[in-house]
PyMOL commands that place a pseudoatom at each C-alpha (Angstrom):
pseudoatom trace, name=CA, resn=UNK, resi=1, chain=A, elem=C, hetatm=0, pos=[0.000, 0.000, 0.000]
pseudoatom trace, name=CA, resn=UNK, resi=2, chain=A, elem=C, hetatm=0, pos=[1.307, 3.434, -0.876]
pseudoatom trace, name=CA, resn=UNK, resi=3, chain=A, elem=C, hetatm=0, pos=[1.842, 6.179, 1.657]
pseudoatom trace, name=CA, resn=UNK, resi=4, chain=A, elem=C, hetatm=0, pos=[1.592, 9.867, 0.941]
pseudoatom trace, name=CA, resn=UNK, resi=5, chain=A, elem=C, hetatm=0, pos=[2.003, 13.162, 2.756]
pseudoatom trace, name=CA, resn=UNK, resi=6, chain=A, elem=C, hetatm=0, pos=[-0.864, 15.599, 2.159]
pseudoatom trace, name=CA, resn=UNK, resi=7, chain=A, elem=C, hetatm=0, pos=[-0.051, 19.272, 1.829]
pseudoatom trace, name=CA, resn=UNK, resi=8, chain=A, elem=C, hetatm=0, pos=[-1.391, 21.799, 4.336]
pseudoatom trace, name=CA, resn=UNK, resi=9, chain=A, elem=C, hetatm=0, pos=[-4.023, 22.777, 1.752]
pseudoatom trace, name=CA, resn=UNK, resi=10, chain=A, elem=C, hetatm=0, pos=[-5.102, 19.146, 1.201]
pseudoatom trace, name=CA, resn=UNK, resi=11, chain=A, elem=C, hetatm=0, pos=[-5.455, 18.613, 4.947]
pseudoatom trace, name=CA, resn=UNK, resi=12, chain=A, elem=C, hetatm=0, pos=[-7.744, 21.635, 5.419]
pseudoatom trace, name=CA, resn=UNK, resi=13, chain=A, elem=C, hetatm=0, pos=[-10.809, 19.616, 4.375]
pseudoatom trace, name=CA, resn=UNK, resi=14, chain=A, elem=C, hetatm=0, pos=[-9.947, 17.021, 7.039]
pseudoatom trace, name=CA, resn=UNK, resi=15, chain=A, elem=C, hetatm=0, pos=[-9.913, 19.495, 9.944]
pseudoatom trace, name=CA, resn=UNK, resi=16, chain=A, elem=C, hetatm=0, pos=[-12.939, 20.723, 11.899]
pseudoatom trace, name=CA, resn=UNK, resi=17, chain=A, elem=C, hetatm=0, pos=[-12.380, 23.912, 13.875]
pseudoatom trace, name=CA, resn=UNK, resi=18, chain=A, elem=C, hetatm=0, pos=[-15.097, 23.898, 16.526]
pseudoatom trace, name=CA, resn=UNK, resi=19, chain=A, elem=C, hetatm=0, pos=[-15.659, 27.667, 16.467]
pseudoatom trace, name=CA, resn=UNK, resi=20, chain=A, elem=C, hetatm=0, pos=[-16.058, 27.684, 12.669]
pseudoatom trace, name=CA, resn=UNK, resi=21, chain=A, elem=C, hetatm=0, pos=[-18.766, 24.996, 12.435]
pseudoatom trace, name=CA, resn=UNK, resi=22, chain=A, elem=C, hetatm=0, pos=[-22.200, 26.409, 11.570]
pseudoatom trace, name=CA, resn=UNK, resi=23, chain=A, elem=C, hetatm=0, pos=[-24.672, 25.292, 14.249]
pseudoatom trace, name=CA, resn=UNK, resi=24, chain=A, elem=C, hetatm=0, pos=[-27.742, 23.363, 13.104]
pseudoatom trace, name=CA, resn=UNK, resi=25, chain=A, elem=C, hetatm=0, pos=[-30.008, 25.977, 14.692]
pseudoatom trace, name=CA, resn=UNK, resi=26, chain=A, elem=C, hetatm=0, pos=[-28.462, 28.790, 12.632]
pseudoatom trace, name=CA, resn=UNK, resi=27, chain=A, elem=C, hetatm=0, pos=[-29.257, 26.753, 9.499]
pseudoatom trace, name=CA, resn=UNK, resi=28, chain=A, elem=C, hetatm=0, pos=[-32.920, 26.545, 10.571]
pseudoatom trace, name=CA, resn=UNK, resi=29, chain=A, elem=C, hetatm=0, pos=[-33.145, 30.177, 11.671]
pseudoatom trace, name=CA, resn=UNK, resi=30, chain=A, elem=C, hetatm=0, pos=[-31.805, 31.515, 8.401]
pseudoatom trace, name=CA, resn=UNK, resi=31, chain=A, elem=C, hetatm=0, pos=[-33.284, 29.058, 5.898]
pseudoatom trace, name=CA, resn=UNK, resi=32, chain=A, elem=C, hetatm=0, pos=[-36.481, 27.826, 7.547]
pseudoatom trace, name=CA, resn=UNK, resi=33, chain=A, elem=C, hetatm=0, pos=[-37.556, 30.739, 9.769]
pseudoatom trace, name=CA, resn=UNK, resi=34, chain=A, elem=C, hetatm=0, pos=[-38.034, 28.655, 12.938]
pseudoatom trace, name=CA, resn=UNK, resi=35, chain=A, elem=C, hetatm=0, pos=[-37.577, 30.697, 16.163]
pseudoatom trace, name=CA, resn=UNK, resi=36, chain=A, elem=C, hetatm=0, pos=[-34.636, 29.585, 18.355]
pseudoatom trace, name=CA, resn=UNK, resi=37, chain=A, elem=C, hetatm=0, pos=[-36.931, 29.046, 21.363]
pseudoatom trace, name=CA, resn=UNK, resi=38, chain=A, elem=C, hetatm=0, pos=[-38.970, 26.482, 19.379]
pseudoatom trace, name=CA, resn=UNK, resi=39, chain=A, elem=C, hetatm=0, pos=[-35.840, 24.597, 18.359]
pseudoatom trace, name=CA, resn=UNK, resi=40, chain=A, elem=C, hetatm=0, pos=[-34.612, 24.526, 21.970]
pseudoatom trace, name=CA, resn=UNK, resi=41, chain=A, elem=C, hetatm=0, pos=[-37.805, 22.687, 22.916]
pseudoatom trace, name=CA, resn=UNK, resi=42, chain=A, elem=C, hetatm=0, pos=[-36.867, 19.807, 20.602]
pseudoatom trace, name=CA, resn=UNK, resi=43, chain=A, elem=C, hetatm=0, pos=[-33.075, 19.869, 20.357]
pseudoatom trace, name=CA, resn=UNK, resi=44, chain=A, elem=C, hetatm=0, pos=[-29.965, 20.994, 22.206]
pseudoatom trace, name=CA, resn=UNK, resi=45, chain=A, elem=C, hetatm=0, pos=[-29.285, 24.729, 22.359]
pseudoatom trace, name=CA, resn=UNK, resi=46, chain=A, elem=C, hetatm=0, pos=[-26.415, 24.249, 19.919]
pseudoatom trace, name=CA, resn=UNK, resi=47, chain=A, elem=C, hetatm=0, pos=[-25.605, 21.214, 17.787]
pseudoatom trace, name=CA, resn=UNK, resi=48, chain=A, elem=C, hetatm=0, pos=[-22.734, 21.128, 15.324]
pseudoatom trace, name=CA, resn=UNK, resi=49, chain=A, elem=C, hetatm=0, pos=[-22.383, 18.488, 12.596]
pseudoatom trace, name=CA, resn=UNK, resi=50, chain=A, elem=C, hetatm=0, pos=[-18.656, 17.852, 12.933]
pseudoatom trace, name=CA, resn=UNK, resi=51, chain=A, elem=C, hetatm=0, pos=[-18.222, 14.844, 10.633]
pseudoatom trace, name=CA, resn=UNK, resi=52, chain=A, elem=C, hetatm=0, pos=[-20.396, 12.586, 8.490]
pseudoatom trace, name=CA, resn=UNK, resi=53, chain=A, elem=C, hetatm=0, pos=[-20.170, 11.070, 5.003]
pseudoatom trace, name=CA, resn=UNK, resi=54, chain=A, elem=C, hetatm=0, pos=[-21.703, 14.235, 3.518]
pseudoatom trace, name=CA, resn=UNK, resi=55, chain=A, elem=C, hetatm=0, pos=[-25.272, 15.455, 4.014]
pseudoatom trace, name=CA, resn=UNK, resi=56, chain=A, elem=C, hetatm=0, pos=[-27.432, 12.476, 4.986]
pseudoatom trace, name=CA, resn=UNK, resi=57, chain=A, elem=C, hetatm=0, pos=[-31.070, 11.992, 3.945]
pseudoatom trace, name=CA, resn=UNK, resi=58, chain=A, elem=C, hetatm=0, pos=[-33.462, 13.556, 6.432]
pseudoatom trace, name=CA, resn=UNK, resi=59, chain=A, elem=C, hetatm=0, pos=[-30.687, 15.163, 8.450]
pseudoatom trace, name=CA, resn=UNK, resi=60, chain=A, elem=C, hetatm=0, pos=[-31.332, 18.556, 9.942]
pseudoatom trace, name=CA, resn=UNK, resi=61, chain=A, elem=C, hetatm=0, pos=[-27.684, 19.512, 9.811]
pseudoatom trace, name=CA, resn=UNK, resi=62, chain=A, elem=C, hetatm=0, pos=[-26.031, 21.547, 7.104]
pseudoatom trace, name=CA, resn=UNK, resi=63, chain=A, elem=C, hetatm=0, pos=[-23.002, 20.103, 5.310]
pseudoatom trace, name=CA, resn=UNK, resi=64, chain=A, elem=C, hetatm=0, pos=[-20.557, 18.651, 7.865]
pseudoatom trace, name=CA, resn=UNK, resi=65, chain=A, elem=C, hetatm=0, pos=[-17.297, 20.419, 8.672]
pseudoatom trace, name=CA, resn=UNK, resi=66, chain=A, elem=C, hetatm=0, pos=[-15.410, 17.261, 7.672]
pseudoatom trace, name=CA, resn=UNK, resi=67, chain=A, elem=C, hetatm=0, pos=[-16.691, 14.790, 5.116]
pseudoatom trace, name=CA, resn=UNK, resi=68, chain=A, elem=C, hetatm=0, pos=[-15.500, 11.381, 6.211]
pseudoatom trace, name=CA, resn=UNK, resi=69, chain=A, elem=C, hetatm=0, pos=[-16.470, 8.123, 7.797]
pseudoatom trace, name=CA, resn=UNK, resi=70, chain=A, elem=C, hetatm=0, pos=[-16.948, 6.249, 4.541]
pseudoatom trace, name=CA, resn=UNK, resi=71, chain=A, elem=C, hetatm=0, pos=[-15.952, 3.021, 6.308]
pseudoatom trace, name=CA, resn=UNK, resi=72, chain=A, elem=C, hetatm=0, pos=[-19.389, 3.114, 7.966]
pseudoatom trace, name=CA, resn=UNK, resi=73, chain=A, elem=C, hetatm=0, pos=[-22.205, 5.641, 7.964]
pseudoatom trace, name=CA, resn=UNK, resi=74, chain=A, elem=C, hetatm=0, pos=[-22.223, 7.807, 11.056]
pseudoatom trace, name=CA, resn=UNK, resi=75, chain=A, elem=C, hetatm=0, pos=[-22.708, 11.400, 12.092]
pseudoatom trace, name=CA, resn=UNK, resi=76, chain=A, elem=C, hetatm=0, pos=[-20.524, 12.890, 14.806]
pseudoatom trace, name=CA, resn=UNK, resi=77, chain=A, elem=C, hetatm=0, pos=[-21.864, 16.035, 16.438]
pseudoatom trace, name=CA, resn=UNK, resi=78, chain=A, elem=C, hetatm=0, pos=[-21.378, 18.102, 19.566]
pseudoatom trace, name=CA, resn=UNK, resi=79, chain=A, elem=C, hetatm=0, pos=[-24.424, 19.285, 21.496]
pseudoatom trace, name=CA, resn=UNK, resi=80, chain=A, elem=C, hetatm=0, pos=[-24.019, 22.301, 23.783]
pseudoatom trace, name=CA, resn=UNK, resi=81, chain=A, elem=C, hetatm=0, pos=[-26.666, 23.078, 26.399]
pseudoatom trace, name=CA, resn=UNK, resi=82, chain=A, elem=C, hetatm=0, pos=[-26.989, 25.582, 29.223]
pseudoatom trace, name=CA, resn=UNK, resi=83, chain=A, elem=C, hetatm=0, pos=[-27.775, 24.255, 32.717]
pseudoatom trace, name=CA, resn=UNK, resi=84, chain=A, elem=C, hetatm=0, pos=[-30.934, 22.112, 32.911]
pseudoatom trace, name=CA, resn=UNK, resi=85, chain=A, elem=C, hetatm=0, pos=[-31.572, 22.209, 29.148]
pseudoatom trace, name=CA, resn=UNK, resi=86, chain=A, elem=C, hetatm=0, pos=[-31.692, 19.448, 26.565]
pseudoatom trace, name=CA, resn=UNK, resi=87, chain=A, elem=C, hetatm=0, pos=[-33.966, 18.145, 23.829]
pseudoatom trace, name=CA, resn=UNK, resi=88, chain=A, elem=C, hetatm=0, pos=[-37.378, 16.690, 24.508]
pseudoatom trace, name=CA, resn=UNK, resi=89, chain=A, elem=C, hetatm=0, pos=[-37.901, 12.942, 24.657]
pseudoatom trace, name=CA, resn=UNK, resi=90, chain=A, elem=C, hetatm=0, pos=[-37.287, 11.384, 21.250]
pseudoatom trace, name=CA, resn=UNK, resi=91, chain=A, elem=C, hetatm=0, pos=[-36.556, 8.020, 19.653]
pseudoatom trace, name=CA, resn=UNK, resi=92, chain=A, elem=C, hetatm=0, pos=[-34.329, 6.788, 16.824]
pseudoatom trace, name=CA, resn=UNK, resi=93, chain=A, elem=C, hetatm=0, pos=[-36.052, 3.743, 15.313]
pseudoatom trace, name=CA, resn=UNK, resi=94, chain=A, elem=C, hetatm=0, pos=[-33.304, 2.551, 12.940]
pseudoatom trace, name=CA, resn=UNK, resi=95, chain=A, elem=C, hetatm=0, pos=[-30.139, 4.333, 14.013]
pseudoatom trace, name=CA, resn=UNK, resi=96, chain=A, elem=C, hetatm=0, pos=[-28.052, 4.018, 17.144]
pseudoatom trace, name=CA, resn=UNK, resi=97, chain=A, elem=C, hetatm=0, pos=[-27.145, 7.097, 19.177]
pseudoatom trace, name=CA, resn=UNK, resi=98, chain=A, elem=C, hetatm=0, pos=[-24.121, 7.256, 21.481]
pseudoatom trace, name=CA, resn=UNK, resi=99, chain=A, elem=C, hetatm=0, pos=[-23.475, 10.032, 24.012]
pseudoatom trace, name=CA, resn=UNK, resi=100, chain=A, elem=C, hetatm=0, pos=[-20.131, 10.961, 25.579]
pseudoatom trace, name=CA, resn=UNK, resi=101, chain=A, elem=C, hetatm=0, pos=[-19.788, 13.717, 28.176]
pseudoatom trace, name=CA, resn=UNK, resi=102, chain=A, elem=C, hetatm=0, pos=[-16.986, 16.000, 27.003]
pseudoatom trace, name=CA, resn=UNK, resi=103, chain=A, elem=C, hetatm=0, pos=[-17.586, 18.590, 29.725]
pseudoatom trace, name=CA, resn=UNK, resi=104, chain=A, elem=C, hetatm=0, pos=[-20.052, 18.858, 32.587]
pseudoatom trace, name=CA, resn=UNK, resi=105, chain=A, elem=C, hetatm=0, pos=[-22.470, 16.288, 33.997]
pseudoatom trace, name=CA, resn=UNK, resi=106, chain=A, elem=C, hetatm=0, pos=[-25.296, 14.939, 31.821]
pseudoatom trace, name=CA, resn=UNK, resi=107, chain=A, elem=C, hetatm=0, pos=[-28.489, 13.190, 32.846]
pseudoatom trace, name=CA, resn=UNK, resi=108, chain=A, elem=C, hetatm=0, pos=[-29.520, 10.627, 30.257]
pseudoatom trace, name=CA, resn=UNK, resi=109, chain=A, elem=C, hetatm=0, pos=[-33.189, 9.672, 30.575]
pseudoatom trace, name=CA, resn=UNK, resi=110, chain=A, elem=C, hetatm=0, pos=[-34.942, 6.843, 28.759]
pseudoatom trace, name=CA, resn=UNK, resi=111, chain=A, elem=C, hetatm=0, pos=[-38.395, 5.318, 28.523]
pseudoatom trace, name=CA, resn=UNK, resi=112, chain=A, elem=C, hetatm=0, pos=[-41.456, 6.917, 26.912]
pseudoatom trace, name=CA, resn=UNK, resi=113, chain=A, elem=C, hetatm=0, pos=[-41.834, 9.133, 29.995]
pseudoatom trace, name=CA, resn=UNK, resi=114, chain=A, elem=C, hetatm=0, pos=[-38.139, 9.446, 30.883]
pseudoatom trace, name=CA, resn=UNK, resi=115, chain=A, elem=C, hetatm=0, pos=[-38.750, 7.151, 33.834]
pseudoatom trace, name=CA, resn=UNK, resi=116, chain=A, elem=C, hetatm=0, pos=[-35.201, 5.716, 33.867]
pseudoatom trace, name=CA, resn=UNK, resi=117, chain=A, elem=C, hetatm=0, pos=[-32.002, 7.755, 34.100]
pseudoatom trace, name=CA, resn=UNK, resi=118, chain=A, elem=C, hetatm=0, pos=[-28.262, 7.794, 34.745]
pseudoatom trace, name=CA, resn=UNK, resi=119, chain=A, elem=C, hetatm=0, pos=[-25.670, 10.561, 35.123]
pseudoatom trace, name=CA, resn=UNK, resi=120, chain=A, elem=C, hetatm=0, pos=[-22.699, 10.731, 32.761]
pseudoatom trace, name=CA, resn=UNK, resi=121, chain=A, elem=C, hetatm=0, pos=[-19.608, 12.290, 34.329]
pseudoatom trace, name=CA, resn=UNK, resi=122, chain=A, elem=C, hetatm=0, pos=[-16.657, 13.689, 32.358]
pseudoatom trace, name=CA, resn=UNK, resi=123, chain=A, elem=C, hetatm=0, pos=[-15.766, 11.318, 29.465]
pseudoatom trace, name=CA, resn=UNK, resi=124, chain=A, elem=C, hetatm=0, pos=[-18.416, 8.717, 30.439]
pseudoatom trace, name=CA, resn=UNK, resi=125, chain=A, elem=C, hetatm=0, pos=[-20.241, 7.182, 27.469]
pseudoatom trace, name=CA, resn=UNK, resi=126, chain=A, elem=C, hetatm=0, pos=[-23.592, 5.488, 26.902]
pseudoatom trace, name=CA, resn=UNK, resi=127, chain=A, elem=C, hetatm=0, pos=[-24.792, 3.804, 23.689]
pseudoatom trace, name=CA, resn=UNK, resi=128, chain=A, elem=C, hetatm=0, pos=[-28.575, 3.978, 23.311]
pseudoatom trace, name=CA, resn=UNK, resi=129, chain=A, elem=C, hetatm=0, pos=[-30.126, 1.041, 21.445]
pseudoatom trace, name=CA, resn=UNK, resi=130, chain=A, elem=C, hetatm=0, pos=[-32.522, 1.527, 18.537]
pseudoatom trace, name=CA, resn=UNK, resi=131, chain=A, elem=C, hetatm=0, pos=[-36.157, 2.022, 19.479]
pseudoatom trace, name=CA, resn=UNK, resi=132, chain=A, elem=C, hetatm=0, pos=[-35.516, 3.433, 22.977]
pseudoatom trace, name=CA, resn=UNK, resi=133, chain=A, elem=C, hetatm=0, pos=[-37.063, 6.822, 23.785]
pseudoatom trace, name=CA, resn=UNK, resi=134, chain=A, elem=C, hetatm=0, pos=[-34.370, 9.070, 25.261]
pseudoatom trace, name=CA, resn=UNK, resi=135, chain=A, elem=C, hetatm=0, pos=[-33.216, 12.584, 26.074]
pseudoatom trace, name=CA, resn=UNK, resi=136, chain=A, elem=C, hetatm=0, pos=[-30.206, 14.305, 27.594]
pseudoatom trace, name=CA, resn=UNK, resi=137, chain=A, elem=C, hetatm=0, pos=[-30.089, 17.214, 30.052]
pseudoatom trace, name=CA, resn=UNK, resi=138, chain=A, elem=C, hetatm=0, pos=[-27.086, 19.248, 31.165]
pseudoatom trace, name=CA, resn=UNK, resi=139, chain=A, elem=C, hetatm=0, pos=[-26.961, 18.946, 34.985]
pseudoatom trace, name=CA, resn=UNK, resi=140, chain=A, elem=C, hetatm=0, pos=[-23.951, 21.251, 35.361]
pseudoatom trace, name=CA, resn=UNK, resi=141, chain=A, elem=C, hetatm=0, pos=[-23.871, 24.861, 36.550]
pseudoatom trace, name=CA, resn=UNK, resi=142, chain=A, elem=C, hetatm=0, pos=[-22.616, 26.157, 33.178]
pseudoatom trace, name=CA, resn=UNK, resi=143, chain=A, elem=C, hetatm=0, pos=[-22.830, 25.372, 29.459]
pseudoatom trace, name=CA, resn=UNK, resi=144, chain=A, elem=C, hetatm=0, pos=[-21.528, 21.870, 28.750]
pseudoatom trace, name=CA, resn=UNK, resi=145, chain=A, elem=C, hetatm=0, pos=[-20.634, 19.817, 25.652]
pseudoatom trace, name=CA, resn=UNK, resi=146, chain=A, elem=C, hetatm=0, pos=[-21.884, 16.328, 24.794]
pseudoatom trace, name=CA, resn=UNK, resi=147, chain=A, elem=C, hetatm=0, pos=[-20.504, 14.305, 21.881]
pseudoatom trace, name=CA, resn=UNK, resi=148, chain=A, elem=C, hetatm=0, pos=[-23.296, 12.655, 19.914]
pseudoatom trace, name=CA, resn=UNK, resi=149, chain=A, elem=C, hetatm=0, pos=[-22.605, 9.875, 17.405]
pseudoatom trace, name=CA, resn=UNK, resi=150, chain=A, elem=C, hetatm=0, pos=[-25.447, 8.502, 15.268]
pseudoatom trace, name=CA, resn=UNK, resi=151, chain=A, elem=C, hetatm=0, pos=[-24.824, 5.306, 13.283]
pseudoatom trace, name=CA, resn=UNK, resi=152, chain=A, elem=C, hetatm=0, pos=[-26.976, 3.461, 10.776]
pseudoatom trace, name=CA, resn=UNK, resi=153, chain=A, elem=C, hetatm=0, pos=[-27.761, 2.927, 7.129]
pseudoatom trace, name=CA, resn=UNK, resi=154, chain=A, elem=C, hetatm=0, pos=[-27.606, 6.071, 5.004]
pseudoatom trace, name=CA, resn=UNK, resi=155, chain=A, elem=C, hetatm=0, pos=[-31.253, 5.770, 3.895]
pseudoatom trace, name=CA, resn=UNK, resi=156, chain=A, elem=C, hetatm=0, pos=[-32.512, 5.331, 7.482]
pseudoatom trace, name=CA, resn=UNK, resi=157, chain=A, elem=C, hetatm=0, pos=[-31.182, 8.515, 9.108]
pseudoatom trace, name=CA, resn=UNK, resi=158, chain=A, elem=C, hetatm=0, pos=[-34.609, 10.196, 8.955]
pseudoatom trace, name=CA, resn=UNK, resi=159, chain=A, elem=C, hetatm=0, pos=[-35.922, 7.955, 11.739]
pseudoatom trace, name=CA, resn=UNK, resi=160, chain=A, elem=C, hetatm=0, pos=[-36.492, 10.340, 14.662]
pseudoatom trace, name=CA, resn=UNK, resi=161, chain=A, elem=C, hetatm=0, pos=[-39.849, 10.754, 16.396]
pseudoatom trace, name=CA, resn=UNK, resi=162, chain=A, elem=C, hetatm=0, pos=[-40.783, 12.817, 19.458]
pseudoatom trace, name=CA, resn=UNK, resi=163, chain=A, elem=C, hetatm=0, pos=[-43.384, 12.659, 22.219]
pseudoatom trace, name=CA, resn=UNK, resi=164, chain=A, elem=C, hetatm=0, pos=[-46.658, 14.554, 21.573]
pseudoatom trace, name=CA, resn=UNK, resi=165, chain=A, elem=C, hetatm=0, pos=[-46.031, 16.565, 24.771]
pseudoatom trace, name=CA, resn=UNK, resi=166, chain=A, elem=C, hetatm=0, pos=[-43.252, 18.433, 22.949]
pseudoatom trace, name=CA, resn=UNK, resi=167, chain=A, elem=C, hetatm=0, pos=[-45.693, 19.488, 20.208]
pseudoatom trace, name=CA, resn=UNK, resi=168, chain=A, elem=C, hetatm=0, pos=[-48.241, 20.500, 22.866]
pseudoatom trace, name=CA, resn=UNK, resi=169, chain=A, elem=C, hetatm=0, pos=[-45.639, 22.673, 24.637]
pseudoatom trace, name=CA, resn=UNK, resi=170, chain=A, elem=C, hetatm=0, pos=[-44.693, 24.336, 21.336]
pseudoatom trace, name=CA, resn=UNK, resi=171, chain=A, elem=C, hetatm=0, pos=[-48.378, 24.944, 20.495]
pseudoatom trace, name=CA, resn=UNK, resi=172, chain=A, elem=C, hetatm=0, pos=[-49.000, 26.539, 23.913]
pseudoatom trace, name=CA, resn=UNK, resi=173, chain=A, elem=C, hetatm=0, pos=[-46.171, 29.037, 23.431]
pseudoatom trace, name=CA, resn=UNK, resi=174, chain=A, elem=C, hetatm=0, pos=[-46.181, 29.593, 19.653]
pseudoatom trace, name=CA, resn=UNK, resi=175, chain=A, elem=C, hetatm=0, pos=[-49.544, 28.343, 18.370]
pseudoatom trace, name=CA, resn=UNK, resi=176, chain=A, elem=C, hetatm=0, pos=[-50.636, 25.231, 16.511]
pseudoatom trace, name=CA, resn=UNK, resi=177, chain=A, elem=C, hetatm=0, pos=[-49.415, 26.812, 13.262]
pseudoatom trace, name=CA, resn=UNK, resi=178, chain=A, elem=C, hetatm=0, pos=[-45.808, 26.415, 14.421]
pseudoatom trace, name=CA, resn=UNK, resi=179, chain=A, elem=C, hetatm=0, pos=[-46.365, 22.701, 15.097]
pseudoatom trace, name=CA, resn=UNK, resi=180, chain=A, elem=C, hetatm=0, pos=[-47.922, 22.304, 11.655]
pseudoatom trace, name=CA, resn=UNK, resi=181, chain=A, elem=C, hetatm=0, pos=[-44.947, 24.090, 10.085]
pseudoatom trace, name=CA, resn=UNK, resi=182, chain=A, elem=C, hetatm=0, pos=[-42.535, 21.730, 11.827]
pseudoatom trace, name=CA, resn=UNK, resi=183, chain=A, elem=C, hetatm=0, pos=[-44.595, 18.724, 10.741]
pseudoatom trace, name=CA, resn=UNK, resi=184, chain=A, elem=C, hetatm=0, pos=[-44.600, 19.959, 7.141]
pseudoatom trace, name=CA, resn=UNK, resi=185, chain=A, elem=C, hetatm=0, pos=[-40.790, 19.978, 7.364]
pseudoatom trace, name=CA, resn=UNK, resi=186, chain=A, elem=C, hetatm=0, pos=[-40.749, 16.322, 8.480]
pseudoatom trace, name=CA, resn=UNK, resi=187, chain=A, elem=C, hetatm=0, pos=[-40.689, 16.630, 12.283]
pseudoatom trace, name=CA, resn=UNK, resi=188, chain=A, elem=C, hetatm=0, pos=[-42.788, 13.923, 13.967]
pseudoatom trace, name=CA, resn=UNK, resi=189, chain=A, elem=C, hetatm=0, pos=[-44.448, 13.995, 17.402]
pseudoatom trace, name=CA, resn=UNK, resi=190, chain=A, elem=C, hetatm=0, pos=[-46.150, 10.592, 17.492]
pseudoatom trace, name=CA, resn=UNK, resi=191, chain=A, elem=C, hetatm=0, pos=[-44.426, 8.483, 20.176]
pseudoatom trace, name=CA, resn=UNK, resi=192, chain=A, elem=C, hetatm=0, pos=[-47.155, 6.530, 21.955]
pseudoatom trace, name=CA, resn=UNK, resi=193, chain=A, elem=C, hetatm=0, pos=[-49.924, 7.655, 19.602]
pseudoatom trace, name=CA, resn=UNK, resi=194, chain=A, elem=C, hetatm=0, pos=[-50.040, 4.203, 17.977]
pseudoatom trace, name=CA, resn=UNK, resi=195, chain=A, elem=C, hetatm=0, pos=[-50.608, 2.603, 21.408]
pseudoatom trace, name=CA, resn=UNK, resi=196, chain=A, elem=C, hetatm=0, pos=[-53.540, 4.936, 22.147]
pseudoatom trace, name=CA, resn=UNK, resi=197, chain=A, elem=C, hetatm=0, pos=[-55.272, 3.907, 18.915]
pseudoatom trace, name=CA, resn=UNK, resi=198, chain=A, elem=C, hetatm=0, pos=[-55.182, 0.182, 19.700]
for i in range(1, 198): cmd.bond("trace and resi %d" % i, "trace and resi %d" % (i + 1))
show_as sticks, trace
zoom trace
């Protein structure tokens, strides 16, 4: 196998400078017109798509800072939340999500009502299985960073659903029209709805 030494210019596309990565929320604020407060009800305050094999179907993130990971399809991101903030309860049906506490303390809840939980300390990691409803909350006294890795088949990355309570909370603050706008963009709030109809 041949070896080679990339130039500085060639290596630039392999480097992600944290402060230069466009946050997912900024993408939605500028292109979709969704208020930041609405997004904070369903996702971390700031999420950056650090590395993935290019834009993935159904992904909310803009183009990743580094295109890579062709050996397997995954998305590596960093979620930043202020104290006691995190996304609402959600599930990944076909992809696996792994959390690693880079800074701070993080409560990881799971179950359709968040009835189970653990605390991740600095550099602790938890891999959430497919089909498990989960959320993360920063339990530190200052903004903290959580590494988030999502793995799965390229065509199955649009597999996230949320609890109806999140849609109800958005509707209370911003009106049903905002929920309908999110749904028209592909956001789902149907966890548990299938069980109620049985």
